N, C-alpha and C positions, 0 to 999 in steps of 0.2 A: 389504232389502239397500240400505242410505246412497247418496242421491245427493248428489252433489255443489252446494250450492246453489249458487253462481255463475254454476257452465252449467245452472243451470236458469235464472235470474235471467237470464242474459243472452241467453236463447234464449225469451225470457218480454217484448214491448215493454212489455205492463199490466200483471202482477199487482192492479195500484192499487194499497190501502196492505200490506203484511203485517207479520208478526209472527213472531220466530224468537228460541226460548231453550231453551238447554241447558250442557251441561259441559263446559266446556275440559278439553283432553287428557289435561292431567294430573287432569284429577281435584279440586280443590278454586277451582275459582271456577266462578259461574256467569254465563251468555254471554244478556244480554237485547239482540238489538234492532226497531225499530220503522222506517218509512217510508213516508213518501209522496209518491204519483204525482199529476200533472192531464193530463186534455187541455183540459181551459177557461182563461179568464185568468184568473178571476176563480180557483180553484183554484191555478193554480198557483206566484200572487200569495201567498205564507205564506212565515212561517221559522216556523223550531222555536227556543223562545227559551227558555232556562232559570228554570224558578222555581227556590222552596227542597222540592227533595226530587219534580222532575222533570219538565216542559219542559210548553207551552202551545204552541199551535200561533198566530198572529198576521199581518195583515196584511202583505207588506213593506212596500207603500204605498197606503197604509189611500183615503185619495181613487178609487183603484178596485177598491174590493172593493164588488161590489152585491149581495151577499147572501150573511149573511155567517153563515147554517144549517146545521147541517151540516158548516161550512165552522173556524168559532172553536171549541177546542177544552183538554181537556189531557190529552191523548192517555197522559203515564206522569204514576204522585201514586209516594205514597212512605205504604203503614202503618202501626206497626212495625216491624215485620219480614221482610213484607212488599214485594215489586214489587208494583205494578200498572198495565197498561198495553193501550193499546183504542182503534181507531179511529173514538170518540167522546164525549160528554158521561156514558156508559155506565162513565169513568171517576172519574167523580165518585157517581155511585150505587152502584156497588162496593164506593170506602171508606168511603161513610155505614151502608152497610151492614155492612161488621165496626167503625168505630166503636164502631154501637151494636148490632150484634149481642150476642147471648147464647153460641152457637153460632161462634165469629167463622171455623172453619173449614168449616163449611155454607155462608156467605154472600156467596159467589161464586154458586152453584150459584142462591140467595133473589134473587137481588142480577138477574141475568139475568133471572129468573125474571120480573122487571116491566119485561122491555126489550122491544123485537121488534124487524126489518128497519127501515131508512133510506125512509122517505115518501120516497121521491126514482122515483118509477115514470117510463120498466119497468126502468129496473134494479133499482128495490128493496132499495140495495148492501146485502151483511151484513153484520150486527154484530159484528166478529173480537175476541178479550177472553185475556188471559191474566194472572196471577198465577203467582208464584215467591218459594219460602220463602228468603228471603237466608241461614240459615241452614244446609239439609239438602239445597238447591237439586231438591228435591219441584216439581213446578208442573203448572197446568195451562192449558188450551188452550177456548177454547168460538168455536162460530159460530152463530150467529140470520140463518136467513135461508130466502127462499121456496122455494118448489116450485116448478123451472125458471120462474123466472117468473109463478107464480101468487101474486096478495100470497092468495087465501085461505086460503092453506094455510099454518100455519109454519110448519119445523123447526127446534129445534131439540138443537147439539149440542157434548157435551162433554168432555173426554179428561183426564184424572191417570196425570202421571207421573212418581208416588212414589218409584223410585229411580230417574232416569236415568243413564244408564250414561255414563263421563266421555269427551270427543273425539263427542258424540252432542251431536242435538237436535234440537230437528220444527221447525215452518213451515206456517207458519196464513197463508193472505189474503187479499185480499172477492173476483175474477175469477180465472179462471182464462188468458182473456187478453183480447185486445182483442176493439170489437162491438158491435152496435147489436140491442137493448139490451146491458151487459155480461153475458156470463154466469156464474153467481156458482161457488163454489170447492168441490168439489166432493170426498166420497171421505175419509179419515179425514187429519190434516194428515205432510207429506211428513216423513219422517227424512234427516237431514240428516247430512253430518259438519262436525263440525265442530276446525278444524286452529290453531283461531291461541291465542298468551296472554296478547295484546298485543291492548287497545278496536281502540285506536291504526290495527294494522297490519288487522281483523278490516274495522271500519269502512270502507278507503280500500275493499277490494277488494272489501267488497259497492257502494259508490259509484257504481265501476268499471267494475261490473259489471248497474247498473242502468241501463236504455231516454236512453238521453245527451236523450232530446226530453222524456223523461215527467219524468222523474226530477222533487224538490224538496228534498225533506227528509228527514233520517234519521240516525235517533237508535241509540250501544249506552251500553249500562249491564253495566260488568265489576264482581261482586258475590266479594269474599273469603269466603267461608261461614266464614273460624275468624275473624273480625270483625266480619262485617255491614259492613263497611264498599264504600265502591263508586269505581270512576271514570268521568263520562257523557264521551258523544263526543257534538258535533255536528255537523253539518255543509248547510251554506244551499247553494242551487245561486242563492237571490235577498239581499239585500241587503236588511235595513229603510231603511227614509227618517230616516234621522235626527232624534232628538227624538222621534220619533209611538214609541206605544202604547196598543195594546190593551187595554183593563181588558178 
């Protein structure tokens, strides 16, 4: 049974960082969404900044950045006909493996085999990742996490959707909700209904559903399967200090 993603997010004040990939109702386009949330001043002091083929995170105000570790990275990159989206610097790991890999279609799994969950105990934030074929719409999702907070027990899950249905997607996030420590996402990615053809409308509804206090930034990409062309939408809660960039 497909869940209503907007209702799910409205009822969850802290899913953390989330990825959704799926097909639009017409079946001819792929929709990708990625958002970040934050509880600390350092986590909230961020914006999405467009770069060639994707986005990077940067400090809204570099003077207020206390620790760039796990905060500054490229959430979205494009490699050939593939869009890569993750919640950390494993985006670059995946792209690097795809670039030099003898078998590119297996590079997602090979790249993630070299990574683990984030080193931010006691949360041990999961690494969530996705790749989408910009021509066929096939996609993969992954989560690397600890076993119920035990850093000595690593768990790796990869989900492959080779023939996605129109009007359907899958959603995965870092956390199940708020807490101390934060509870990692459990179970398979949520099967959700995708009911928008317009990326701006989709982004607007997702943004509205996210907790007002904790939401930070949102990215949506809509890909035309016939051409491989795409349209990106970025929404930032905070405004970057003019003239300052994080390289």
